[in-house]
C-alpha positions, 0 to 999 in steps of 0.5 A: 580551529576556524580561519580568522580570515587572514588567509583566503581559502583554496576555493577563493584563490582559484576563483580570484586566479580565474577572474584575473585571467579573464580580465587579462584576456579581456584587456589583451583583446581590447589592446588588439582592437585598439592597435588595429583601429589606430593602424587603420585610422592613421594619425590625427591631423594634430598628431605627428606620424612618429608620435602616432607610431610610438603610441601604437608601439606602446600598445604592442608592448603592453599587449606583449606584457599581458600575453606573458602574464597569461602564459604565467597564469 
């Protein structure tokens, strides 16, 4: 009996998992670069230093989530 398309084949699942992992790795690298750039640049003149630090902390938090997701893949 042929598949009716409701379920992905094993190969499709593996390719999708690899794609998700690659995208997550890329996103984590982007966050690392963004955090480093924000730390170097400091706050803009119209941004309070505490807001700037909160934005950096939010990026660090998202990076931690991405790393946890990578550990689970």
